[in-house]
Each structure stands twice: as C-alpha cells, then as structure tokens.
C-alpha positions as CSV (number, residue, x, y, z in Angstrom):
1,M,0.0,0.1,0.2
2,M,2.7,2.6,0.9
3,R,4.7,1.5,-2.3
4,A,1.4,2.4,-4.3
5,L,0.6,5.6,-2.4
6,A,4.3,6.9,-3.2
7,S,4.1,5.7,-6.8
8,L,0.8,7.5,-6.8
9,A,2.5,10.6,-5.2
10,L,5.7,10.3,-7.6
11,S,3.9,10.5,-10.7
12,L,1.1,13.3,-9.6
13,T,4.5,15.4,-8.9
14,L,5.9,14.2,-12.6
15,A,2.3,15.1,-14.2
16,L,2.7,18.8,-12.2
17,L,6.2,19.2,-13.0
18,T,5.1,18.5,-16.5
19,A,2.6,21.1,-17.1
20,S,5.1,23.8,-15.7
21,T,7.6,23.0,-17.9
22,A,4.7,23.0,-20.8
23,V,3.7,26.5,-19.6
24,D,7.3,27.8,-19.3
25,A,7.9,26.4,-22.7
26,Q,4.4,28.1,-24.3
27,G,5.4,31.3,-23.0
28,R,3.1,33.8,-21.1
29,T,0.1,34.4,-24.0
30,R,-2.8,33.1,-23.5
31,N,-4.6,35.1,-26.4
32,V,-4.0,36.0,-29.8
33,V,-5.5,38.5,-32.0
34,L,-4.1,38.6,-36.3
35,I,-5.1,42.0,-37.5
36,V,-4.6,42.6,-41.5
37,T,-5.2,46.4,-42.7
38,D,-6.1,44.8,-46.4
39,G,-3.5,45.9,-49.1
40,L,-1.9,49.1,-46.9
41,R,1.9,49.7,-48.3
42,W,5.0,49.1,-46.3
43,Q,6.0,52.6,-48.3
44,E,3.1,54.1,-45.9
45,V,3.9,52.3,-42.9
46,F,7.8,52.8,-42.8
47,T,8.1,56.5,-44.9
48,G,4.8,57.8,-44.1
49,A,2.6,60.3,-46.2
50,E,4.2,60.2,-50.2
51,R,4.8,63.4,-51.1
52,A,4.5,63.2,-54.9
53,L,0.8,61.3,-54.3
54,I,-0.5,64.3,-52.1
55,S,-2.0,66.0,-55.4
56,S,-4.5,66.2,-57.6
57,K,-3.3,63.9,-59.8
58,P,-2.0,61.4,-59.5
59,G,-3.0,61.1,-55.8
60,G,-6.8,61.6,-56.5
61,V,-6.8,64.2,-53.4
62,R,-9.6,66.0,-53.1
63,D,-8.1,69.1,-50.4
64,T,-4.0,68.8,-50.7
65,A,-3.5,71.6,-48.1
66,S,-4.9,69.9,-45.4
67,L,-3.8,66.7,-46.3
68,R,-0.1,67.7,-45.7
69,R,-1.1,69.7,-42.6
70,D,-2.2,66.5,-41.4
71,F,0.5,64.1,-42.4
72,W,3.8,65.7,-44.4
73,R,6.5,66.7,-42.3
74,D,10.2,66.5,-43.3
75,T,11.5,63.4,-41.9
76,P,10.4,59.5,-43.0
77,E,10.2,59.1,-39.5
78,A,7.5,61.9,-38.3
79,R,5.5,61.4,-41.3
80,R,5.2,57.9,-40.3
81,E,4.6,58.5,-36.3
82,A,1.3,61.6,-37.5
83,L,-0.1,58.5,-39.9
84,L,0.1,55.6,-37.5
85,P,0.9,57.0,-34.0
86,F,-0.4,53.6,-32.1
87,L,2.0,51.6,-34.5
88,W,5.4,53.8,-34.1
89,G,4.2,55.5,-30.6
90,T,3.5,52.3,-29.0
91,V,4.4,48.8,-30.9
92,A,7.9,50.3,-31.7
93,R,8.3,50.8,-28.1
94,Q,6.9,47.5,-27.0
95,G,7.4,44.8,-29.6
96,Q,8.9,45.0,-33.2
97,L,8.2,45.6,-36.8
98,I,9.4,44.2,-40.3
99,G,9.6,45.1,-43.5
100,N,11.2,48.6,-44.1
101,R,12.9,47.7,-47.6
102,E,14.9,50.8,-47.7
103,R,16.4,49.7,-44.6
104,G,17.2,46.1,-45.9
105,S,14.3,44.5,-43.9
106,D,12.5,42.3,-46.1
107,A,8.7,40.7,-45.5
108,H,6.8,39.0,-48.6
109,V,4.8,37.0,-49.9
110,T,5.2,33.3,-51.3
111,N,2.1,32.9,-53.0
112,T,2.4,34.0,-56.9
113,M,-0.8,35.9,-57.3
114,R,-0.7,39.1,-55.0
115,F,-3.9,39.4,-54.2
116,S,-6.3,39.0,-51.3
117,Y,-7.9,35.4,-51.2
118,P,-4.5,33.6,-51.6
119,G,-2.6,35.8,-49.8
120,Y,-5.1,35.2,-46.9
121,N,-4.9,31.5,-47.5
122,E,-1.1,32.0,-47.1
123,L,-1.7,33.9,-43.7
124,F,-4.1,31.0,-42.6
125,T,-2.6,27.7,-43.2
126,G,1.1,28.7,-44.0
127,A,1.3,27.9,-47.4
128,F,0.5,28.8,-51.1
129,D,-2.2,26.9,-52.8
130,P,-1.9,27.9,-56.8
131,R,-5.4,26.5,-57.0
132,I,-6.9,29.6,-55.3
133,D,-6.3,31.8,-58.2
134,S,-9.4,34.1,-57.7
135,N,-11.2,36.6,-55.3
136,G,-14.4,34.5,-56.7
137,Y,-12.7,31.0,-55.7
138,P,-15.7,28.7,-53.3
139,A,-15.1,27.5,-50.0
140,N,-11.6,26.9,-48.8
141,P,-10.6,23.7,-49.3
142,N,-7.3,24.0,-46.9
143,E,-7.7,23.6,-42.9
144,T,-6.4,27.1,-41.5
145,V,-4.9,27.1,-38.4
146,F,-8.4,28.8,-37.3
147,E,-10.6,25.6,-37.8
148,W,-7.9,23.5,-36.4
149,I,-7.6,25.4,-33.0
150,A,-10.4,25.8,-32.6
151,T,-11.1,21.8,-31.7
152,R,-7.8,21.9,-29.7
153,P,-8.3,21.5,-25.7
154,G,-9.3,24.7,-24.2
155,F,-10.3,26.3,-27.4
156,E,-13.8,25.5,-27.6
157,G,-15.8,28.3,-29.0
158,K,-13.1,30.5,-28.5
159,V,-12.1,31.4,-31.6
160,G,-13.6,33.7,-34.1
161,A,-12.9,36.3,-37.0
162,L,-14.8,39.2,-38.3
163,A,-14.2,41.2,-41.0
164,T,-15.6,44.1,-43.6
165,W,-15.3,41.5,-46.6
166,D,-17.9,39.0,-47.3
167,V,-15.5,36.8,-48.7
168,F,-13.6,35.7,-45.4
169,R,-16.6,33.1,-44.5
170,N,-15.0,31.3,-47.7
171,I,-11.4,32.1,-46.6
172,L,-12.1,30.6,-43.2
173,N,-14.8,27.7,-44.6
174,R,-16.9,29.1,-42.0
175,D,-19.8,26.4,-42.9
176,R,-17.1,23.5,-42.6
177,A,-14.8,25.1,-39.7
178,G,-18.0,25.9,-37.5
179,I,-16.4,28.8,-36.7
180,P,-18.2,32.1,-36.2
181,V,-17.0,34.5,-39.3
182,L,-19.1,37.5,-39.0
183,D,-17.8,39.7,-42.5
184,G,-19.6,41.8,-45.0
185,W,-22.9,43.7,-44.7
186,D,-24.7,41.3,-42.6
187,P,-25.7,42.4,-39.0
188,P,-23.0,40.4,-36.9
189,F,-25.3,39.6,-33.9
190,A,-28.8,39.2,-36.1
191,A,-28.4,35.4,-34.8
192,V,-27.7,36.5,-31.0
193,R,-30.9,35.3,-29.1
194,A,-30.4,38.3,-26.3
195,P,-28.4,41.0,-27.8
196,T,-27.1,43.6,-25.8
197,P,-28.1,47.5,-26.7
198,R,-25.3,48.0,-27.6
199,M,-25.6,44.9,-30.1
200,Q,-28.3,45.8,-31.5
201,F,-27.2,49.5,-32.2
202,V,-24.2,47.8,-34.2
203,D,-26.8,45.9,-36.1
204,E,-29.0,48.6,-36.6
205,L,-25.4,50.3,-38.2
206,Y,-25.1,47.4,-40.6
207,R,-28.6,47.7,-41.6
208,T,-29.1,51.6,-42.3
209,S,-25.9,52.2,-43.8
210,V,-25.8,53.4,-47.7
211,Q,-23.3,50.4,-48.6
212,L,-20.6,51.8,-50.7
213,W,-18.7,48.5,-51.8
214,N,-20.6,45.3,-52.9
215,G,-19.4,42.7,-50.1
216,N,-17.3,45.5,-48.3
217,A,-18.6,47.2,-45.0
218,F,-16.9,50.1,-43.4
219,D,-14.1,49.4,-41.3
220,A,-16.0,51.6,-38.0
221,P,-19.0,49.7,-37.7
222,M,-17.4,45.8,-38.2
223,H,-14.5,47.8,-35.2
224,L,-17.4,48.2,-32.9
225,A,-18.8,44.7,-33.8
226,A,-15.1,43.4,-32.8
227,K,-15.3,45.0,-29.5
228,E,-19.0,43.5,-28.7
229,F,-17.9,39.7,-29.5
230,V,-14.5,40.3,-27.1
231,R,-17.0,40.9,-24.7
232,A,-19.7,38.7,-25.0
233,N,-17.4,35.6,-26.0
234,S,-14.1,36.1,-24.5
235,P,-12.1,34.2,-27.6
236,R,-8.9,33.2,-27.6
237,L,-7.8,33.4,-30.9
238,L,-9.2,35.9,-32.9
239,F,-9.0,37.5,-36.6
240,V,-10.0,41.2,-37.2
241,G,-9.6,42.2,-41.2
242,Y,-10.1,46.4,-42.1
243,G,-10.8,46.7,-45.5
244,E,-11.0,50.4,-46.5
245,T,-7.2,51.0,-46.9
246,D,-7.6,48.7,-49.6
247,E,-11.1,49.8,-51.5
248,W,-10.0,53.6,-51.5
249,A,-6.4,52.8,-53.0
250,H,-8.4,50.8,-55.8
251,S,-10.7,54.2,-56.3
252,G,-7.4,56.2,-56.2
253,M,-8.2,58.2,-53.8
254,Y,-4.9,58.6,-52.0
255,D,-6.2,61.0,-48.9
256,M,-8.8,58.3,-47.8
257,V,-6.1,55.7,-48.0
258,L,-4.0,57.5,-45.9
259,R,-7.2,58.5,-43.5
260,S,-8.4,55.5,-43.3
261,A,-4.8,54.0,-42.5
262,H,-4.5,56.8,-39.4
263,Q,-8.1,55.3,-38.5
264,V,-7.3,51.8,-38.7
265,D,-4.3,52.4,-36.6
266,A,-6.6,54.2,-33.8
267,F,-8.8,50.9,-33.8
268,I,-6.0,49.0,-33.2
269,A,-5.3,51.5,-30.5
270,D,-8.9,50.9,-29.1
271,L,-8.7,47.3,-29.7
272,W,-5.2,46.9,-27.5
273,T,-6.4,49.6,-24.6
274,T,-9.9,47.6,-24.6
275,M,-8.8,44.0,-24.0
276,Q,-5.5,44.7,-21.5
277,A,-8.4,46.8,-19.3
278,M,-9.9,43.1,-19.4
279,P,-8.1,40.8,-16.6
280,Q,-8.3,37.2,-19.0
281,Y,-6.3,39.7,-21.7
282,R,-4.3,42.3,-19.5
283,D,-0.5,41.4,-20.4
284,R,-1.9,37.4,-22.0
285,T,-2.0,38.8,-25.1
286,T,-0.2,39.2,-28.8
287,F,-1.6,41.3,-31.6
288,I,0.0,40.6,-34.8
289,I,-0.7,43.6,-37.3
290,T,-0.3,43.1,-40.6
291,T,-1.6,43.1,-44.6
292,D,-2.5,40.4,-47.0
293,H,-0.5,41.8,-49.9
294,G,1.6,45.1,-51.2
295,R,0.8,47.4,-54.1
296,G,2.7,48.7,-57.0
297,S,4.7,52.3,-57.3
298,G,4.6,55.5,-59.4
299,A,1.7,57.3,-60.4
300,E,-0.5,54.4,-61.5
301,G,1.2,51.2,-59.7
302,W,0.2,52.4,-56.3
303,R,-3.9,52.0,-56.8
304,D,-2.7,47.9,-57.8
305,H,-1.5,44.6,-56.9
306,G,-1.4,41.2,-58.4
307,Q,0.5,39.1,-60.5
308,D,2.2,41.4,-62.9
309,V,2.6,44.5,-60.5
310,S,6.2,44.5,-59.5
311,G,6.5,45.6,-55.7
312,A,3.1,43.5,-54.8
313,E,4.9,41.1,-53.0
314,H,6.9,43.4,-50.3
315,I,4.3,43.1,-47.1
316,W,5.1,44.2,-43.8
317,M,4.1,42.7,-39.9
318,A,4.0,44.5,-36.4
319,V,4.2,42.4,-33.4
320,I,3.2,43.3,-29.6
321,G,2.7,41.0,-26.7
322,P,4.3,39.5,-23.9
323,D,6.6,37.3,-25.4
324,T,8.1,39.4,-28.3
325,P,11.1,41.0,-27.0
326,A,11.0,45.0,-27.5
327,L,13.4,45.2,-30.5
328,G,11.7,48.1,-32.7
329,E,12.1,48.3,-36.2
330,R,13.7,45.1,-37.0
331,N,16.5,45.5,-39.9
332,G,19.9,43.5,-41.0
333,I,17.9,40.3,-40.4
334,A,16.9,37.3,-42.6
335,P,14.1,37.5,-45.3
336,V,10.6,36.9,-43.4
337,T,7.7,35.6,-45.1
338,Q,3.8,35.7,-44.5
339,S,4.0,31.8,-45.0
340,Q,5.2,31.9,-41.4
341,V,2.8,34.1,-39.5
342,A,0.3,30.6,-39.3
343,A,2.4,28.5,-37.3
344,T,3.7,31.8,-35.2
345,V,0.3,32.1,-34.3
346,A,-0.5,28.3,-33.4
347,A,3.2,28.4,-31.1
348,L,2.1,31.6,-29.5
349,L,-0.7,29.5,-28.3
350,G,1.3,26.1,-27.3
351,E,0.5,24.7,-30.4
352,D,2.7,22.9,-32.8
353,W,1.0,24.1,-36.6
354,N,3.9,22.4,-38.5
355,A,3.3,19.2,-37.3
356,R,-0.4,19.3,-38.0
357,S,0.9,21.2,-41.5
358,P,4.4,20.6,-42.8
359,R,4.2,22.4,-45.3
360,A,3.5,25.5,-43.8
361,G,6.5,28.4,-43.0
362,R,8.1,28.0,-39.5
363,P,7.5,30.6,-36.5
364,L,9.2,33.7,-36.5
365,A,12.0,33.0,-34.6
366,D,12.8,36.4,-33.0
367,V,9.0,36.8,-32.4
368,F,8.5,33.6,-30.4
369,G,11.5,31.4,-29.1
370,T,14.1,31.0,-26.6
371,A,14.8,34.7,-26.7
372,A,11.3,35.6,-26.2
373,R,10.3,33.0,-23.4
374,R,10.6,34.5,-19.9
C-alpha cells in the first residue's frame, strides 16, 4: 500500500512538473489577435505619406492643403508617426516591426498571385495553394490554423473572426470550420438570442448604412462589432480584418488611403486598450498586425496589385505581446514570409502547426523562440 501511494505521489509530481514545463515552454501569451489592414503598403507604414501622391493627380486628393497639414512632415520618421501613432508610439517601443525595404528588411508573400484570397489563404494556412487563383474562389479546401485551433483543448468556442469583406466566410470555410465568421454587410449579432443594447445598436448601423462597396462594409461598424464580440465571447484566437485601405487605393483616392490607415491605427489602439483593461487579456495577449499583399509604386502602380504588379509581393508585419522582445524596427535580419504567420499564431498559443501542416512556414524566430520566453 505504501509503495502504491508513493508511486501515485511520484506520478502526480511528475505530471505537475510536466505541465509546468509545458506552460514555461509556451510563454506568457494565452490569447492572439491577428489583425490585417488590407493592401496597406510598406511604404506608408515605414516612411509615411508620399509627397508625389499628395496631389490631385496622380493622388486623386481633393484637399491637398489639409492632407499636408495632417500627414506631411520633413522626415520619414516624423511622417510615419503622424500617420500611425499607435504603431510607432507603442508597438515600436514594446514590440517589433518588420518590412522596411529601404533599410534592408524584407517581408514578402510566397504566393505568386499577389491579391487577397491567395494572400489570406497563405496567412491562415502557412502555404501557397495555386488552385486559389481568384477572389471568387469557393470555400477554401485547406484547413486553416483557426479551424484547427478551435478543436484543441481549451479553445472550444473561443475562436472567431470579424471582417469587412464577405469573402472571409469562404476563406475560413465557415460552414466546415464551425467557427463564427462575421463578415460583409450582414448584421453581426442578428442570430444572438438575447443581444445587448450595444449589439442592437451595431446591427442597426449595418442595416442602415449606405453601402459604397458591394460585399465590403466600412471599418468603423466592424470595429465596434469586434469589441462587442470580445466582450461577449472572450475569444482566445481572433481575426480582425479591416478593408478600407485597399478599397480607397483601388478608387485612386490617396487622401482616403491615408485617413483610413490613420483610423485603423486608432482602431487597433482602441482594441488593445479595451483588451488590456480586461483581466483575461491583460499582459497575456499578443497582437500580430500585417497586410495581405503589397502594391505597386509610381503614378499609377500604387493603386493596384496582382501578378503583374512589381512590388505587390512586399508586405510588413508588426507584433506586440508578452513573449515578443521589444526590439523595435528590425533591420539586417533574415527575410520573413507571410507563410510564417500561421505557425507563429499557433506557437504563441502553445500549439505546433507545423506538425499538423508540414508545408507551412516555420514560426517567426525572433517573435517567439527561446530568446522571447520569460
């Protein structure tokens, strides 16, 4: 009997030690938010407003004086901080930014399509699928890291996605994955049995807003929906997709590109502050902020992206969280790819996406690795 009790005690001790070691290896992150602002160029992120585009032609700017006042500064560092104050005032001080090609930092996509659906598939799965060659492609045949994480212990009912573009229901294969994907102009809380007054207000905004783009809602109501979703569901893995930065660029309106980018930065700051004020998220949450593709340059190229647009393969990334060393703008490092994001998301949550999907890129070493663990 004594031997049996001693053996049981030893087993329990080893189990506790193993669990402690696993938590230690994972790090402090318990929640991840992947945020994408569609098609925002690395040029604006790292050098701010482009002087040549603050013009009626080729920038399509309606009030050049006010745009210069708000976003033009004498140095790239001052311009980028005026445009994206949270990214450069908080993330750059507490986290990392990658992708300033003027300083030799290379972040790029591996897919050859250089537009949205293939880019998001690469982000969510970690690999390029040449079958996905259109934004009109049907439900994604590939399992995403979101779908898989939702099946892991501790994540049941704790994975979700909110976005302005109604194609995410296909990209994340909502029907098969069984996770909430609230996208497009559909009122996000219409199916909630007992919606809060705030949820009802958000749904009313969706129902009554004039729709400028077919299938793509405005960023502001979606952002409000994302905050309500967080409060109601306490997700541990969340995707938030803002779309206006891409739509205004396609429309050839550089003033609206800058103003929407500035507002997205404020939205991200608001989401960060909101979540840090909640005990389950405070000092336990990592934000990964990026884009799905780059764009061209010059008088016409800045509007577009795609296979034939040089420069559309170049992207950027930013990470802030308890396991990411505060190294600021990263220069002189090895190139990073969009295909590494999925495995990084999983690793931050203590999961191994590469074991599940061997074709996926490896986690970003400096964002989560032995140097980042505390």
